[in-house]
N, C-alpha and C positions, 0 to 999 in steps of 0.2 A: 504494499499499499503506500503510495507516494504521500509525503507530508502535506499538509494543508497549506494552502497559500496565506500569506500575511494580510490580514484585515486591517485596514486603516480608517479608524472610525472619526467621522465628523461630529462636530459639536451638537448638531442637532439630534444625533442619536441620544447621546446623555442627557440632553435638555429635555426631550420628548420622552424619554423613558422615565425620568424623575418627576415628570409632571403627570403621567398617565399610567400605563400598564404596568411599569417596574418601578413605582415609587419606592424610596428605601424602606418605608414601614409596611408595604404589601409584599415586596418581592426582593429581599436582600439577596437572594440567590443569583438574581441578574448580575448583580454588581460582583459578587463573589466569583462568578463564572468568568467576567471580563479579566479579572486579574489572574485567576486559574489558567486561562487560555493565553494570557500574555506571558506568564511564565513557561509556556510550552512554545512559545515563538508563533503563536498564530494570530494574537490580536494586539494591537497598539494604535498610537495616534501620533501626531506631531506637535512640536512645541507651540505653534500658531493656535492649536485648537486648546491647548492649555491656558493660553493667554486669555482666549475668549471665555472659557469657563470660569477662570478666576475673577472676571470681571463682574460676577454676581455679587449678591450681598454676602458679606464676610461670615453670617450666621447660616446661611443657606446650606441644606444637606449636600448639595452638589459639590460646592466649594470646599466644604469641611472633607468630603471624601476624597477630592483631589489632593487636597493639602496634607491630611492625615492618614490615608489608607493607600494610595497609588504609589507603586514604586516610581521614583523620579524619571528612570529611564523608559517608562511607559510611554512617555511624550517625547519621541525621538527628534533630535535636532534636524532643522532644514537646511543647517549651514554646511552644506556639501557642495561642490562644484557642480555635480550631475544634477543636482536638485535645483540649484540656482539657475542653471542654463535652462532647464526644463521650465522653470517659473518665467524666465525671461520671455521665453517663446510663447506661452500661455498669455502673458500679459500684454505682449504685442497683438497676438490674436485678438484678444478682447477688446483693445483700443482702437484696433483698426476695422472691427466688424461694424458695419453701417447699420445692421439692424437694431442694435441697442441703443437706447437713449443714453446721454451723457451720464445721467444720475445713476444709471444702472451700471455703467462703466467704473464711475467713481466709488460706489458701494462695494463692487466687486474687488477692486484695487485695496480695500481695507479690510477685507475678511480673509479667513483661512482657506477658502475654497481653492484659490489658484495654488496655494502651497501643497495642499491634498493631492491634488491631480499631479503635480510636479513630483512629489515624493513618490507617489504610485508608479509614474512614468520611470523614474530612477531606480526604484527597487522591485518593479514587477509586482506590485501590490494591487489589492482590490479595495477599492474606497467603498465605505459603508455609510450610507446616507439615507435618510427619510424623505429627501426631496425627490419628486418625480420629473421626468423630462418634460420639457415645454418648448420645442424647437422655435416655435413662432413668437416667444415671449419677446417683448421689448423693453420692459420694466425691469426685468431681473435676468441675470446672467446666472443660470441654474446649474449646479454642480453635475448632474447627470448630461447634461447637454455639453458641458465642457470635456467630461469624460468621453463621450462620444466622438467629439471632434479630434481628440488626441489619442484614441484607441485604448483607453483605460477602462478596465472592467470595473463595475459597480454593482452593488446589492443593497438591499434594503436591511434591517435589523433582523427580520424574520427569517430571511434566506441565509444569513450568516449563523444564526442560531441553529438552524436546521443542520447545515453544514458542519458545525461544530458538535452536534448531536448534543446540545444543551438540553437538560429537562429540569423544570422547577416543580418541585413534588409538594403538594400540599401538607402541612403540619398543623392540623387544627386541634382546637379543644373540643369541649364536650357539647 
C-alpha cells in the first residue's frame, strides 16, 4: 500500500469545523485526528494559515488549540525557493486575470490561499478546503479555481477524512 498524500489544510476547514460539525465540545476526536495524522505525515498546513487562525480572539477555542496543542511544525514554512517561485506565478496569474474585479485581486493577495496552492505545487500535496469552485466568479478568487488553473489537487474535509479512514465514535452517557 502506498503512503497517503500530504493534505494541506486551509483555514476555512479549521474555522468551519469549530463553528459546526466538529466543535471542540462536540467532536474532540476530529481535532485529535488532525494531530494524529500530522504525526504520520499525512496532514499539515502552512505558516500563512497559522497567522490567519491566530488572528481570532485570544480566548477562542481554535486560537487556544493552535497555541497550546498543535505542534509548531504542523504549520510548515512557505519560505522555500520552490514555494516562493510558485507563489509568484500564482499572484502574477491572479493580477493579470481580466475576469476578477480589483477588490477580488487585492483580497486574494492578502490571504493564505495563494500560498496554499504554491506549497501544494512545490510539495505535490492536496489542498483541503470547504470552498467550492466557481470559475465564473468575478468577486472572489476561489481556492478550487486556483488549484484547477495550476493542476493542484484539492478535496473537501469529508473526502480527506474518508481517505484517512477517520472514525468518530459516540461516547455517551445514559
